[in-house]
DONU-929685 format. One line per 10 residues: for each residue x, y, z of N, C-alpha, C, CB. Coordinates in Angstrom, 3 decimals, decimal comma, padded with zeros to 6 digits. Atoms other than C-alpha are relative to their C-alpha. Glycine has a CB too. Layout:
<rs>
X Y Z X Y Z X Y Z X Y Z ~ ...
</rs>
This chain:
<rs>
-001,195 000,639 000,661 179,773 029,861 144,332 -000,065 000,665 -001,498 -000,099 -001,791 -000,004 ~ -000,159 -000,490 001,248 180,951 031,474 141,003 000,276 -001,202 -000,995 001,101 001,036 000,020 ~ -000,272 001,041 001,203 181,282 029,675 137,580 001,423 -000,531 000,176 -000,136 000,722 -001,558 ~ -001,314 000,512 -000,241 184,278 027,367 137,516 001,010 000,671 -000,966 000,007 -001,536 -000,156 ~ -001,158 -000,604 000,895 187,524 028,998 136,263 -000,353 001,595 -000,082 000,047 -000,760 -001,665 ~ 000,366 -001,490 000,172 185,773 032,625 136,575 000,330 000,504 001,379 -001,636 000,313 -000,449 ~ -000,309 -000,656 -001,275 187,274 034,852 139,235 -000,921 001,079 000,270 001,371 000,521 000,033 ~ 000,933 -001,150 -000,340 185,223 037,353 141,150 000,481 001,200 -000,534 -000,195 000,200 001,457 ~ -000,527 -001,213 000,616 185,432 040,828 139,778 000,204 000,991 001,033 -000,896 000,544 -001,069 ~ -000,129 -000,771 -001,311 186,449 042,330 143,167 000,659 001,376 -000,408 000,951 -000,841 001,158
-000,724 -001,166 000,444 188,873 045,052 141,534 -001,032 000,775 -000,766 001,289 -000,348 -000,867 ~ 001,082 -000,765 000,944 186,135 045,887 138,894 -001,008 000,817 000,860 -000,901 -001,104 -000,935 ~ 000,974 -000,557 -000,921 183,528 046,344 141,627 000,475 001,120 000,913 -000,506 -001,062 000,819 ~ -000,461 -001,076 -000,970 185,794 048,414 143,868 000,024 001,208 -000,932 001,515 -000,306 000,745 ~ -000,287 -001,197 000,926 186,517 050,723 140,794 -001,455 000,518 -000,416 000,961 -000,454 -001,403 ~ 001,408 -000,497 000,470 182,681 050,898 139,759 -000,615 000,666 001,378 -001,048 -001,377 -000,644 ~ 000,423 -000,762 -001,363 181,865 051,845 143,498 000,414 001,435 -000,031 000,689 -000,663 001,327 ~ -000,432 -001,242 -000,024 183,903 054,819 143,063 -000,480 000,929 -001,304 001,463 -000,117 000,138 ~ 000,569 -000,711 001,157 181,939 055,885 139,847 000,749 -000,002 -001,185 -000,237 001,303 000,294 ~ -000,746 000,269 001,279 184,597 054,690 137,428 -001,006 -000,452 -001,072 001,135 -001,123 000,207
000,985 000,291 001,000 182,438 054,596 134,090 000,636 -001,116 -000,818 -000,393 001,279 -000,873 ~ -000,638 001,187 000,823 185,015 052,244 132,397 -000,239 -001,338 000,761 001,660 000,218 -000,217 ~ 000,445 001,117 -000,820 184,528 049,813 135,335 -001,366 -000,482 -000,133 000,168 000,313 001,302 ~ 001,361 000,313 000,247 180,771 049,996 134,930 -000,236 -000,659 -001,281 -000,784 001,160 000,072 ~ 000,140 000,614 001,352 180,985 049,344 131,126 000,529 -001,505 -000,049 000,803 000,885 -001,053 ~ -000,750 001,194 -000,061 183,307 046,393 131,855 -000,995 -001,178 000,823 001,494 000,354 000,796 ~ 000,950 000,853 -000,864 180,852 044,943 134,453 -001,194 -000,333 -000,872 -000,495 000,780 001,373 ~ 001,295 000,256 001,075 177,934 045,325 131,980 000,462 -000,883 -001,102 -000,596 001,452 -000,749 ~ -000,294 000,894 001,173 179,711 043,752 129,069 000,303 -001,456 000,396 001,205 000,555 -000,789 ~ -000,165 001,550 -000,668 180,811 040,708 131,348 -001,228 -000,747 000,339 000,774 000,035 001,377
000,999 000,911 -000,456 177,543 039,910 132,840 -001,381 000,373 -000,671 -000,079 000,040 001,572 ~ 001,352 -000,234 000,705 174,697 041,515 130,791 -000,595 -001,219 -001,003 000,192 001,338 -000,898 ~ 000,441 001,017 000,701 174,492 038,722 128,384 -000,571 -001,146 000,719 000,951 -000,376 -000,742 ~ 000,528 001,002 -000,612 173,895 036,034 130,840 -001,322 000,437 000,828 001,055 -000,589 000,805 ~ 001,238 -000,343 -000,778 171,446 038,259 132,856 -001,137 000,102 -001,106 000,178 001,452 000,886 ~ 001,014 -000,039 000,943 169,628 038,918 129,490 -000,701 -001,428 -000,273 000,594 000,569 -001,246 ~ 000,314 001,460 000,145 169,462 035,162 128,931 -001,052 -000,408 001,184 001,430 -000,914 000,098 ~ 000,605 000,327 -001,122 168,095 034,656 132,409 -001,420 000,614 -000,043 000,817 000,427 001,147 ~ 001,299 -000,827 000,072 165,433 037,397 131,938 -000,862 -000,380 -001,121 000,285 001,487 -000,139 ~ 000,849 000,356 001,231 164,338 036,179 128,496 -000,598 -001,387 000,210 000,881 000,015 -001,376
000,792 001,284 -000,456 163,399 032,777 130,072 -001,163 000,351 001,125 001,114 -001,129 000,683 ~ 000,978 -000,345 -001,036 161,632 034,563 132,991 -001,169 000,903 -000,485 000,718 000,690 001,131 ~ 000,931 -000,985 000,385 159,818 037,263 130,977 -000,744 -000,430 -001,361 000,751 001,363 -000,143 ~ 000,655 000,481 001,106 157,080 036,871 128,363 000,513 000,503 -001,310 -001,342 000,286 000,128 ~ -000,452 -000,272 001,291 158,605 038,841 125,561 001,586 000,484 000,016 -000,967 001,089 -000,618 ~ -001,518 -000,271 -000,039 162,239 039,681 124,441 000,064 001,615 000,310 000,816 -000,448 -001,564 ~ -000,079 -001,252 -000,386 161,304 043,457 124,895 -000,054 000,140 001,452 -000,953 000,715 -000,613 ~ 000,055 000,023 -001,479 160,356 042,721 128,564 001,383 -000,404 000,619 -001,118 -001,006 000,473 ~ -001,290 000,730 -000,405 163,698 040,771 128,927 000,996 001,237 -000,246 000,381 -001,505 -000,991 ~ -001,052 -000,905 000,360 165,683 043,664 127,342 -000,250 001,267 001,044 -000,084 000,417 -001,678
000,359 -000,982 -001,032 163,841 046,294 129,758 000,517 -000,351 001,337 -001,458 000,157 000,085 ~ -000,428 000,460 -001,362 164,463 044,123 132,821 001,518 -000,040 000,138 -000,573 -001,410 000,302 ~ -001,515 000,010 -000,131 168,259 043,726 131,999 000,385 001,346 000,275 000,757 -000,521 -001,266 ~ -000,384 -001,532 -000,234 168,565 047,487 131,708 -000,360 000,402 001,501 -000,871 001,037 -001,091 ~ 000,427 -000,251 -001,276 166,646 047,880 134,918 000,811 -000,535 001,132 -001,242 -000,453 000,098 ~ -000,814 000,696 -001,012 168,557 045,322 136,775 001,461 000,759 000,069 000,148 -001,634 -000,415 ~ -001,454 -000,626 -000,100 171,874 047,042 135,903 -000,156 001,375 000,704 000,732 000,217 -001,546 ~ 000,282 -001,180 -000,742 170,485 050,351 137,071 -000,161 -000,224 001,384 -001,122 000,634 -000,475 ~ 000,032 000,218 -001,328 169,515 048,781 140,275 001,377 -000,461 000,621 -001,040 -000,953 000,235 ~ -001,424 000,426 -000,384 172,956 047,326 140,574 000,762 001,039 000,378 000,723 -000,661 -001,036
-000,924 -001,419 -000,260 174,500 050,744 140,386 -000,389 000,534 001,469 -000,398 001,368 -001,256 ~ 000,366 -000,434 -001,358 172,417 051,594 143,545 000,395 -000,862 001,040 -001,366 000,180 000,124 ~ -000,182 000,907 -001,079 172,999 048,487 145,370 001,447 -000,426 000,135 -000,877 -001,180 -000,180 ~ -001,242 000,421 000,022 176,646 047,849 144,706 000,808 000,203 001,264 000,575 000,577 -001,042 ~ -000,380 -000,300 -001,378 177,566 049,453 147,984 -000,256 -001,113 001,000 -000,715 001,197 000,443 ~ 000,550 001,010 -001,035 175,648 046,624 149,819 000,662 -001,387 -000,417 -001,752 -000,089 -000,021 ~ -000,648 001,331 000,317 177,551 043,807 147,993 001,132 -000,348 001,168 000,726 000,081 -001,558 ~ -000,963 000,618 -000,872 179,425 041,594 150,478 001,049 -000,945 -000,761 -000,774 -000,801 001,059 ~ -000,881 000,529 000,801 182,658 040,603 148,923 000,405 -001,491 000,403 001,102 000,902 -000,031 ~ -000,173 001,475 -000,456 182,785 037,333 151,042 -000,700 -000,921 -000,971 -000,602 -000,251 001,477
000,874 000,911 000,843 179,996 036,089 148,664 000,193 000,004 -001,450 -001,371 000,315 000,204 ~ -000,199 000,089 001,447 179,681 035,236 145,076 -000,729 001,167 -000,546 -000,506 -001,359 -000,625 ~ 000,584 -001,109 000,660 179,077 038,271 142,929 -001,220 -000,359 -001,016 001,123 000,700 -000,736 ~ 000,959 000,556 000,945 177,277 036,186 140,264 -001,239 -000,495 000,650 000,609 -001,094 -000,764 ~ 001,317 000,448 -000,586 174,895 034,593 142,683 -000,725 001,209 000,502 000,187 -001,046 001,178 ~ 000,643 -001,125 -000,389 174,096 037,984 144,151 -000,747 000,699 -001,008 000,859 000,808 000,538 ~ 000,573 -000,547 001,187 173,496 039,442 140,716 -001,273 -000,729 -000,539 001,040 000,005 -001,032 ~ 001,222 000,704 000,402 171,187 036,698 139,753 -001,203 000,091 000,995 000,343 -001,440 -000,208 ~ 001,096 -000,201 -000,953 169,302 037,207 142,973 -000,662 001,229 -000,236 000,445 -000,031 001,375 ~ 000,569 -001,392 000,467 168,772 040,838 142,164 -000,912 -000,072 -001,342 001,277 001,026 -000,301
000,803 000,172 001,265 167,559 039,735 138,606 -001,095 -000,752 000,241 000,713 -000,612 -001,090 ~ 001,252 000,829 -000,212 165,165 037,079 139,979 -000,974 000,861 000,787 000,302 -001,391 000,794 ~ 000,858 -000,806 -000,747 163,774 039,425 142,399 -000,693 001,108 -000,928 000,806 000,627 001,154 ~ 000,472 -001,025 000,872 163,333 042,199 139,789 -001,004 -000,633 -000,915 001,143 000,667 -000,774 ~ 001,009 000,737 001,025 161,688 039,841 137,241 -001,305 -000,359 000,676 000,637 -001,401 -000,600 ~ 001,045 000,474 -000,704 159,445 038,473 139,725 -000,961 001,355 000,513 000,623 -000,921 001,212 ~ 000,840 -001,215 -000,169 158,321 041,961 140,748 -000,552 000,668 -001,235 000,762 000,988 000,700 ~ 000,533 -000,502 001,336 157,944 043,033 137,067 -001,299 -000,834 -000,355 001,152 -000,165 -001,205 ~ 001,052 000,879 000,474 155,787 040,008 136,276 -001,249 000,253 000,953 000,497 -001,564 000,010 ~ 001,157 -000,288 -000,767 153,544 040,668 139,383 -000,652 001,246 -000,295 000,302 -000,020 001,326
000,603 -001,513 000,257 153,139 044,429 138,611 -000,731 -000,175 -001,343 001,263 001,317 -000,126 ~ 000,694 000,030 001,425 152,151 043,468 134,895 -001,204 -000,872 000,138 000,983 -000,602 -001,216 ~ 001,145 000,869 000,010 149,640 040,940 136,032 -000,168 -000,975 -001,337 -001,231 000,926 000,152 ~ -000,036 000,497 001,458 150,640 038,918 132,957 -001,272 -000,796 -000,281 001,303 -000,938 -000,290 ~ 001,118 000,639 000,477 148,006 037,387 130,828 -000,510 -001,301 000,479 000,181 -000,114 -001,188 ~ 000,532 001,360 -000,322 148,016 033,910 132,186 000,006 000,216 001,648 001,041 -001,400 -000,646 ~ -000,112 -000,044 -001,395 147,027 033,734 135,909 -000,375 -001,450 000,498 -000,926 001,146 000,607 ~ 000,407 001,301 -000,258 147,085 029,969 136,275 000,363 -000,486 001,339 000,515 -000,848 -000,968 ~ -000,354 000,360 -001,436 148,601 030,136 139,919 -001,126 -000,108 000,789 000,886 000,959 000,647 ~ 001,041 000,175 -000,990 146,196 028,794 142,362 000,439 -000,361 001,297 -000,904 -000,944 -000,402
-000,360 000,269 -001,358 145,952 028,275 145,895 -000,128 -001,500 000,445 -000,842 000,851 000,866 ~ 000,459 001,292 -000,436 144,586 024,776 145,729 001,136 -001,020 -000,493 -001,505 -000,339 -000,614 ~ -000,972 000,861 000,516 147,989 023,211 144,858 000,078 -001,381 000,578 001,215 000,609 000,138 ~ -000,131 001,272 -000,834 147,716 020,546 147,641 -001,105 -000,916 -000,762 -000,338 000,252 001,775 ~ 001,003 000,877 000,659 144,717 019,096 145,592 000,504 -000,623 -001,158 -001,195 000,708 -000,370 ~ -000,524 000,689 001,212 146,853 018,294 142,568 000,689 -001,136 000,258 000,831 000,788 -000,757 ~ -000,782 001,410 000,060 147,897 014,807 142,037 001,049 000,047 -000,952 -000,906 -001,224 -000,403 ~ -001,027 -000,101 001,085 151,184 014,698 140,378 000,860 -001,328 000,127 000,950 001,395 000,159 ~ -000,916 001,186 000,051 153,297 011,897 139,185 001,373 000,791 -000,087 -000,307 -001,108 -001,352 ~ -000,904 -000,845 -000,157 156,686 012,875 139,974 001,166 -000,368 -001,079 000,381 000,004 001,441
-000,833 000,182 000,997 158,928 013,212 136,851 001,452 000,064 000,443 -000,302 000,920 -000,992 ~ -001,484 -000,160 -000,425 162,611 012,369 137,226 000,495 001,100 -000,598 000,904 -001,143 -000,341 ~ -000,550 -001,193 000,518 164,555 015,615 136,830 000,741 -000,284 -001,379 000,956 000,613 001,057 ~ -000,717 000,193 001,350 166,735 013,975 134,150 -000,815 -000,152 -001,037 000,851 -001,102 -000,053 ~ 000,915 000,174 000,975 163,690 013,084 132,091 -000,298 001,376 -000,528 -001,193 -000,731 000,496 ~ 000,293 -001,398 000,440 162,748 016,825 131,988 001,284 000,565 -000,646 -000,480 000,928 001,243 ~ -001,091 -000,316 000,608 166,312 017,658 131,184 000,359 -000,278 -001,292 000,761 -000,365 000,596 ~ -000,103 000,526 001,221 166,341 015,480 128,331 -000,879 000,581 -000,979 -000,180 -001,298 000,070 ~ 001,044 -000,669 000,758 163,161 016,814 127,146 000,430 001,443 -000,571 -001,239 000,137 000,924 ~ -000,364 -001,456 000,228 164,472 020,390 127,394 001,157 000,010 -001,111 000,522 000,741 001,451
-001,129 000,036 000,927 167,792 019,397 125,530 -000,350 -000,165 -001,305 000,891 -000,978 000,295 ~ 000,631 000,421 001,237 165,777 017,964 122,733 -000,757 001,110 -000,767 -000,939 -001,103 000,307 ~ 000,849 -001,169 000,458 163,897 021,227 122,178 000,817 001,063 -000,299 -001,003 000,455 000,984 ~ -000,542 -001,147 000,165 164,841 024,492 120,695 -000,197 001,044 001,072 -000,403 000,407 -001,134 ~ 000,183 -001,041 -000,923 165,259 027,578 122,860 -001,592 000,521 -000,015 001,047 001,167 -000,378 ~ 001,228 -000,686 000,132 162,045 028,890 121,451 -001,160 -000,966 000,369 -000,144 000,558 -001,430 ~ 001,119 000,968 -000,461 159,949 025,778 122,129 -000,074 000,012 001,545 000,279 -001,544 -000,523 ~ -000,132 -000,058 -001,410 161,285 025,791 125,701 -000,684 001,244 000,527 001,449 -000,039 000,398 ~ 000,503 -001,326 -000,514 160,273 029,581 126,051 -001,513 -000,085 -000,206 000,667 001,312 -000,791 ~ 001,492 000,089 000,215 156,835 028,863 124,563 -000,676 -000,779 001,198 -000,323 -000,756 -001,411
000,511 000,893 -000,961 156,362 026,051 127,023 000,044 000,771 001,355 000,824 -001,351 000,021 ~ -000,148 -000,774 -001,058 157,593 028,333 129,876 -001,312 001,090 000,168 001,391 000,674 -000,175 ~ 001,110 -000,945 000,016 154,924 030,953 128,753 -001,266 -000,471 000,465 -000,197 000,479 -001,262 ~ 001,303 000,482 -000,401 152,186 028,646 129,501 -000,177 -000,330 001,407 -000,326 -001,123 -000,734 ~ -000,060 000,251 -001,367 153,153 028,189 133,039 -000,573 001,314 000,790 001,506 -000,370 000,389 ~ 000,392 -001,033 -000,760 151,733 030,375 135,806 001,206 000,746 000,433 -000,805 -000,449 001,095 ~ -001,235 -000,856 -000,386 153,914 033,314 136,996 000,924 -000,667 001,039 -000,466 001,386 000,599 ~ -000,810 000,524 -000,872 155,030 031,656 140,172 000,655 -001,156 -000,430 -000,613 -000,208 001,072 ~ -000,579 001,204 000,495 155,692 028,330 138,590 001,248 000,335 -000,986 -001,135 -000,838 -000,735 ~ -000,948 -000,390 001,007 157,624 029,936 135,722 001,311 000,386 000,776 -000,573 001,212 -000,906
-001,203 -000,534 -000,728 159,846 032,096 138,110 000,612 -000,918 000,818 -000,292 001,112 000,805 ~ -000,531 000,959 -000,838 160,383 029,265 140,430 001,080 -001,040 -000,772 -001,222 -000,748 000,610 ~ -000,760 000,862 000,877 161,694 027,012 137,633 001,216 000,904 -000,532 -000,956 -000,594 -001,222 ~ -001,157 -000,893 000,617 163,832 029,890 136,154 001,154 000,196 000,995 -000,554 001,488 -000,419 ~ -000,870 -000,302 -001,124 165,304 030,657 139,535 000,875 -001,170 000,427 -000,820 000,447 001,154 ~ -000,754 001,332 -000,451 166,269 027,060 140,443 000,727 -000,434 -001,163 -000,982 -001,222 000,511 ~ -000,771 000,749 001,059 167,373 025,793 137,047 000,930 000,819 -000,875 -000,951 -000,689 -000,902 ~ -000,748 -000,844 000,758 168,720 028,897 135,312 000,898 000,897 000,710 -000,805 000,700 -000,763 ~ -000,912 -000,659 -000,731 170,421 030,661 138,233 000,375 -000,754 001,248 -000,485 001,286 000,285 ~ -000,347 000,805 -001,140 170,779 027,851 140,709 -000,184 000,450 001,294 001,201 -000,316 -000,057
000,486 -000,616 -001,251 169,018 029,607 143,461 -000,394 -001,136 001,130 -001,297 000,932 -000,364 ~ 000,462 001,038 -000,910 168,489 027,514 146,727 -001,609 000,218 000,314 000,913 000,061 001,378 ~ 001,336 000,059 -000,318 164,826 026,732 147,945 -000,190 001,322 000,979 -000,378 -001,476 000,688 ~ 000,226 -001,080 -000,827 165,384 029,318 150,605 -000,017 001,359 -000,579 000,900 -000,037 000,950 ~ -000,135 -001,258 000,742 166,460 032,109 148,259 -001,315 000,139 -000,988 001,451 -000,006 -000,863 ~ 001,321 -000,196 000,803 163,310 031,263 145,999 -001,106 000,235 000,907 -000,366 -001,230 -000,892 ~ 001,071 -000,226 -000,919 160,995 031,138 148,887 000,043 001,608 000,269 000,195 -000,931 001,386 ~ -000,143 -001,498 -000,387 162,338 034,673 149,905 -000,480 000,886 -001,128 001,525 000,387 000,337 ~ 000,258 -000,980 001,138 162,102 036,183 146,362 -001,550 000,029 -000,307 000,847 -000,440 -001,361 ~ 001,387 000,118 000,316 158,520 034,736 145,832 -000,990 000,265 001,220 -000,217 -001,378 -000,555
001,047 -000,204 -001,106 157,224 035,489 149,335 -000,758 -001,093 000,527 -000,952 000,874 -000,413 ~ 000,628 001,181 -000,427 156,363 032,062 150,175 000,802 -000,865 000,938 -000,361 -000,746 -001,134 ~ -000,597 001,002 -000,935 157,137 029,308 152,722 000,981 -000,908 -000,777 -001,139 -000,882 000,696 ~ -000,963 000,763 000,678 160,161 027,281 151,937 -000,768 -001,369 -000,480 001,291 -000,266 000,983 ~ 000,689 001,149 000,311 157,947 024,055 152,015 -000,735 000,093 -001,373 -000,931 -000,285 001,096 ~ 000,815 -000,168 001,288 155,833 025,444 149,191 000,772 000,044 -001,265 -000,791 001,251 000,049 ~ -000,829 000,002 001,219 158,856 026,012 146,832 000,006 -001,516 -000,656 001,543 000,505 000,395 ~ -000,134 001,408 000,599 159,121 022,247 146,475 -001,213 -000,481 -000,919 000,145 -001,035 001,190 ~ 001,292 000,371 000,739 155,484 021,852 145,606 -000,156 000,748 -001,272 -001,246 000,276 000,865 ~ -000,107 -000,782 001,177 155,679 024,703 143,144 000,902 -000,514 -001,122 000,439 001,270 000,382
-000,789 000,529 000,909 158,577 023,309 141,498 -000,338 -001,412 -000,678 001,170 -000,029 000,604 ~ 000,521 001,287 000,413 157,064 019,769 141,381 -001,004 000,170 -001,154 -000,659 -000,714 001,194 ~ 001,056 -000,202 000,911 154,078 021,023 139,684 000,527 000,722 -001,405 -001,102 000,868 000,748 ~ -000,558 -000,698 001,292 155,974 023,336 137,282 000,762 -000,962 -000,870 000,982 001,208 000,360 ~ -000,706 001,091 000,816 158,156 020,399 136,166 -000,877 -000,769 -000,674 000,812 -000,898 000,775 ~ 001,033 000,914 000,558 155,116 018,325 135,624 -000,714 000,793 -001,169 -001,080 -000,476 001,173 ~ 000,594 -000,680 000,967 153,445 021,055 133,617 000,888 000,400 -001,288 -000,531 001,116 000,637 ~ -001,051 -000,357 000,979 156,589 021,875 131,657 000,136 -001,367 -000,966 001,502 000,428 000,832 ~ -000,323 001,386 000,725 157,114 018,130 130,710 -001,274 -000,291 -000,720 000,413 -001,304 001,061 ~ 000,986 000,284 000,746 153,556 017,844 129,636 -000,213 000,804 -001,244 -001,000 000,026 000,745
000,035 -001,141 001,141 153,621 020,973 127,382 001,043 -000,403 -000,999 000,348 001,580 000,577 ~ -001,123 000,281 000,853 157,016 019,790 125,960 -000,326 -001,333 -000,733 001,357 -000,081 000,839 ~ 000,440 001,239 000,763 155,616 016,319 125,287 -001,058 000,145 -000,949 -000,427 -001,009 000,880 ~ 001,039 -000,302 001,021 152,573 017,691 123,587 000,480 000,553 -001,141 -000,979 000,848 000,457 ~ -000,602 -000,499 001,171 154,634 019,773 121,456 000,720 -001,065 -000,910 000,943 001,032 000,409 ~ -000,716 000,884 000,828 156,796 016,755 120,282 -001,038 -000,890 -000,554 001,111 -000,753 000,736 ~ 001,116 000,862 000,514 153,579 014,726 119,925 -000,440 000,654 -001,313 -001,251 -000,121 001,064 ~ 000,599 -000,791 001,095 152,230 017,442 117,646 000,848 -000,074 -001,377 -000,116 001,510 000,486 ~ -000,948 000,048 000,945 155,377 017,592 115,782 000,159 -001,403 -000,827 001,203 000,363 000,681 ~ -000,175 001,232 000,709 155,585 013,889 115,176 -001,258 -000,242 -000,764 000,330 -001,165 000,937
001,311 000,158 000,878 151,894 013,792 113,992 000,026 000,766 -001,246 -001,265 000,460 000,758 ~ 000,051 -000,710 001,294 152,523 016,516 111,497 001,112 -000,372 -000,879 000,013 001,468 000,188 ~ -001,048 000,580 000,884 155,641 014,650 110,220 -000,445 -000,942 -000,827 001,041 -000,555 000,671 ~ 000,410 001,159 000,748 153,584 011,841 108,888 -000,562 000,265 -001,500 -001,058 -000,687 000,829
</rs>
């Protein structure tokens, strides 16, 4: 599904497929800001997000012939972005490797999703980004794919190379950790305000 009120860029895609540079420029201007925001949440630094955005659009050029016009272009583009960011993060073996295989042993209180959304809304983008940075790679990517590009559990499982059932566990753990981190940062801020 595409964003409400936004029409699919079918004509633009058709022109871009023929090598029309103006059409490529228009596609880039239309979609690059949203893809950059997605990458900025997924990647550790702004520079990584900028690199990822450029690489995603270079990949898009090669893959545009594979786009199925009966599907949402936006959803397809986010899937390319999510897969690319996940590959980049895995290749980089980012500085924190908190992902563990003993997830089943973790006892979790199940936060209500709206509690987490409220916490996120109360924080600046920078605070949320710092909190995301503290998560393991898989947890971070699962959250970003689910909540910032609205990917399904099946799509996330496919992108992360895990079983679908595992996605729910990863998301539950990631939401719990994010909520804890955001809660700690607000407690520190409140303590510092005295």
